[in-house]
C-alpha positions, -999 to 999 in steps of 0.1 A, spaced: 750 -227 -298 728 -257 -283 695 -262 -271 691 -265 -231 655 -275 -231 628 -250 -219 611 -237 -189 571 -237 -188 554 -210 -171 515 -206 -166 513 -182 -197 543 -193 -220 572 -218 -227 607 -202 -223 633 -221 -247 668 -220 -231 699 -219 -253 736 -225 -242 764 -209 -259 800 -227 -260 813 -259 -264 800 -279 -234 789 -314 -246 793 -333 -213 777 -328 -177 814 -324 -164 820 -294 -188 787 -277 -175 792 -285 -141 827 -266 -142 809 -234 -153 813 -208 -126 782 -193 -114 794 -166 -87 827 -157 -68 825 -159 -33 836 -133 -8 874 -150 -5 874 -150 -40 869 -185 -46 849 -198 -73 814 -213 -67 808 -238 -97 778 -252 -110 784 -288 -97 788 -270 -60 751 -259 -61 733 -284 -82 735 -321 -96 745 -320 -134 734 -350 -151 717 -366 -184 682 -363 -183 652 -376 -205 642 -355 -234 609 -338 -232 579 -362 -244 561 -342 -273 527 -362 -276 533 -387 -248 499 -401 -235 481 -427 -223 455 -444 -250 432 -470 -237 454 -475 -210 483 -480 -227 515 -458 -235 511 -442 -270 517 -410 -289 489 -384 -294 491 -368 -329 471 -334 -333 462 -319 -364 446 -283 -365 428 -270 -397 432 -235 -409 412 -207 -396 377 -206 -416 384 -239 -430 353 -266 -433 357 -290 -402 337 -316 -419 355 -314 -450 390 -315 -434 381 -346 -414 370 -364 -444 402 -354 -463 423 -361 -434 408 -397 -426 411 -407 -464 447 -399 -460 451 -419 -430 430 -448 -448 461 -448 -474 483 -453 -446 468 -480 -429 486 -509 -445 518 -496 -433 505 -487 -399 495 -525 -395 527 -539 -410 546 -518 -384 526 -531 -356 510 -498 -347 474 -496 -335 457 -463 -347 424 -447 -330 412 -422 -357 383 -409 -337 401 -395 -306 394 -358 -301 376 -353 -334 358 -323 -336 336 -335 -365 320 -363 -340 305 -334 -321 294 -317 -351 276 -349 -365 261 -357 -327 249 -321 -327 235 -322 -358 217 -356 -352 201 -339 -320 192 -311 -337 175 -331 -368 158 -351 -338 144 -319 -320 131 -307 -355 114 -337 -364 100 -342 -329 86 -306 -326 72 -308 -360 53 -338 -352 41 -323 -318 28 -292 -335 10 -314 -361 -9 -333 -335 -21 -302 -317 -32 -284 -349 -50 -315 -359 -67 -319 -325 -77 -281 -321 -83 -272 -357 -102 -303 -364 -96 -302 -401 -70 -318 -422 -70 -289 -449 -67 -264 -420 -39 -282 -404 -19 -289 -437 -22 -252 -443 -7 -241 -410 19 -269 -413 29 -254 -446 45 -224 -429 71 -247 -411 90 -256 -442 84 -226 -461 95 -203 -433 127 -224 -423 137 -225 -459 134 -189 -465 153 -183 -432 180 -205 -447 183 -188 -477 182 -152 -466 213 -165 -439 231 -177 -469 225 -146 -490 239 -123 -459 269 -149 -455 257 -165 -420 267 -199 -419 247 -230 -410 261 -245 -378 249 -262 -347 240 -224 -332 222 -215 -361 203 -248 -365 194 -243 -328 180 -211 -333 158 -224 -360 148 -253 -337 137 -231 -311 116 -211 -337 98 -241 -349 69 -235 -326 65 -198 -333 67 -200 -372 32 -216 -373 16 -190 -351 10 -164 -377 -3 -191 -400 -27 -203 -373 -42 -170 -365 -47 -162 -402 -61 -194 -414 -84 -199 -382 -98 -162 -388 -104 -169 -426 -122 -201 -420 -143 -188 -393 -153 -159 -415 -161 -183 -444 -183 -205 -422 -201 -172 -411 -204 -161 -448 -221 -193 -455 -248 -186 -433 -256 -151 -447 -288 -147 -469 -265 -131 -496 -230 -147 -495 -199 -127 -505 -175 -143 -527 -147 -165 -512 -120 -141 -525 -136 -111 -506 -140 -130 -475 -103 -143 -474 -93 -109 -484 -111 -91 -455 -103 -118 -429 -69 -116 -436 -67 -80 -434 -86 -82 -402 -60 -99 -385 -29 -84 -401 -21 -57 -377 -24 -82 -348 1 -106 -365 25 -79 -375 28 -63 -341 31 -98 -322 63 -107 -346 76 -73 -340 71 -75 -303 94 -109 -303 118 -95 -324 122 -67 -298 128 -96 -270 157 -106 -287 175 -77 -301 193 -73 -265 208 -108 -274 223 -92 -305 242 -68 -283 260 -93 -264 300 -94 -267 324 -115 -259 320 -154 -257 282 -149 -249 280 -132 -282 296 -155 -301 272 -181 -289 239 -165 -286 241 -137 -313 237 -160 -343 210 -180 -327 189 -149 -322 196 -139 -358 186 -173 -371 153 -171 -349 147 -135 -360 152 -145 -398 128 -177 -392 98 -154 -375 101 -128 -402 97 -154 -429 69 -168 -412 53 -135 -412 58 -131 -447 44 -165 -451 14 -158 -429 3 -127 -453 10 -141 -487 12 -179 -489 -15 -188 -462 -44 -166 -476 -35 -183 -513 -37 -219 -500 -69 -212 -477 -88 -197 -512 -74 -226 -532 -86 -252 -504 -117 -236 -496 -132 -217 -524 -152 -244 -539 -157 -268 -510 -171 -258 -476 -182 -293 -463 -153 -291 -437 -163 -256 -423 -181 -268 -393 -166 -261 -360 -146 -293 -348 -161 -310 -319 -134 -302 -295 -137 -265 -302 -175 -268 -296 -170 -285 -263 -145 -261 -250 -168 -232 -264 -199 -247 -245 -178 -248 -212 -166 -215 -215 -199 -201 -221 -214 -220 -191 -184 -204 -170 -192 -166 -183 -229 -174 -177 -222 -187 -139 -196 -158 -134 -221 -131 -147 -250 -144 -128 -232 -143 -94 -224 -110 -79 -194 -103 -63 -189 -103 -25 -159 -82 -20 -178 -51 -27 -217 -56 -16 -221 -18 -9 -212 -8 -48 -240 7 -67 -241 20 -101 -256 56 -108 -275 42 -140 -289 14 -116 -305 39 -92 -328 55 -115 
């Protein structure tokens, strides 16, 4: 039994095998295909040309415009792509003197999956740093104080680190998809902390002007509890928005479900941070010193403009309903 090549279809490759001692094209050409109506045999050489052909080229390719051989390596399912790539490149580096002696030019970075992972990680790292810088600029502009901005910024590393620890505990791997979810959640994780610290600082500022000020601990506790329900409900609403993404199946589910899970873990961690660490940091920074509690200049300017718009809008009657009267106004 000898191999007879193969036939490729759209779905599979069918391997052909021949039986018998047929070693030359002439022997194969003498094989009877069918018998005609007159009884004469129809041989293979009568209906086809039987000759020697080239062997199938497995791995034949054009590399840098020149003929070459493409060698493909596949890692086992579940293996770490980066580790396998490093070990394979180390083995190829040992073979480099032999390849140079044989005059073989080797290109190790063709079709290299680790290159895609490295580029993706670099882009995500750049996005995280750029997003954190933009968030810091906005916080310093609108909060106006270094300490309040730093307290809010502390929620970013704490929330992301907590999310990574939780994902590792539940067996969720860190890859480009889950890291992308953390990058998307970057602007969301500071929201809860901003709401909490801004309300606390505002209440401390009001408490400072009272005739009998309360203790800083009591003010911070009451101010934090004041916005607790709003912060919790807002976070739960955001989670409900991402729940349908977790139900996706197929290729869409493989891509977006891990992203949604990492996003949800991050904002849940930010909620816990806002309810526990943010008030503690505020008490630590503002319990004794109240020099930076005056409203920042940008907030005062925006508030003045907003109050002016309110006064104008309240003093101008609506023209859409001139005949509308209130019963209490007609007394």
